[in-house]
C-alpha positions in Angstrom: 40.9 12.5 7.8 40.7 9.7 5.3 39.8 6.1 6.2 43.3 4.7 5.7 44.8 7.0 8.3 42.1 6.0 10.8 42.8 2.3 10.1 46.5 2.9 10.6 45.6 4.7 13.9 43.5 1.7 14.9 46.3 -0.7 14.1 48.7 1.3 16.3 46.1 1.3 19.2 45.6 -2.4 18.8 49.3 -3.1 19.1 49.6 -0.9 22.2 46.6 -2.6 23.8 47.9 -6.0 22.8 51.2 -5.2 24.7 49.3 -3.9 27.8 46.9 -6.8 28.0 47.8 -9.8 30.1 46.1 -12.4 27.8 47.7 -11.0 24.6 49.5 -14.3 23.7 46.4 -15.7 22.1 45.8 -12.7 19.8 47.3 -12.4 16.3 48.4 -9.2 14.6 45.2 -9.1 12.6 43.2 -9.6 15.8 45.0 -6.9 17.6 44.5 -4.6 14.6 40.8 -5.2 14.5 40.6 -4.7 18.2 42.2 -1.3 17.9 40.0 -0.2 15.0 36.8 -1.3 16.6 37.9 0.1 19.9 38.6 3.5 18.3 35.2 3.5 16.8 33.5 2.4 20.0 35.4 5.0 22.1 34.5 7.8 19.7 30.9 6.7 19.7 30.6 6.7 23.5 32.4 10.1 23.7 29.9 11.6 21.4 27.0 9.9 23.2 28.1 10.8 26.7 30.1 14.0 26.4 28.6 15.4 23.2 31.9 15.7 21.3 33.4 13.5 18.6 36.9 12.7 17.7 38.1 15.1 15.0 41.8 14.3 14.6 44.8 12.4 16.1 45.4 13.8 19.5 45.7 12.6 23.1 41.9 12.6 23.5 41.5 10.3 20.5 44.3 8.1 21.7 42.8 7.7 25.2 39.3 7.1 23.8 40.5 4.4 21.4 42.5 2.7 24.1 39.5 2.9 26.5 37.2 1.5 23.8 39.6 -1.4 23.1 39.9 -2.3 26.8 36.1 -2.2 27.0 35.8 -4.7 24.2 38.5 -6.9 25.8 36.7 -6.8 29.2 33.3 -7.6 27.6 34.9 -10.5 25.7 36.5 -11.9 28.9 33.1 -11.7 30.7 31.3 -13.5 27.9 34.0 -16.2 27.7 34.0 -16.8 31.4 30.3 -17.8 31.4 
């Protein structure tokens, strides 16, 4: 996969997570896109670290890992802002 397709995938994930999150009103399109891209990378990293497999294409596993990574970033951000 080329980098542009993964960026596009991350943007789609960011938009989906932005819709599902309660505090999404404060996030711009660029913020949601970056959240999705970073969440996809983080989800793939943890899947490789914990389960020993990486993301090799666009499928349901990659989608779930990217959404999980994005929600992990959101949760950590909310915990840090709450302190």
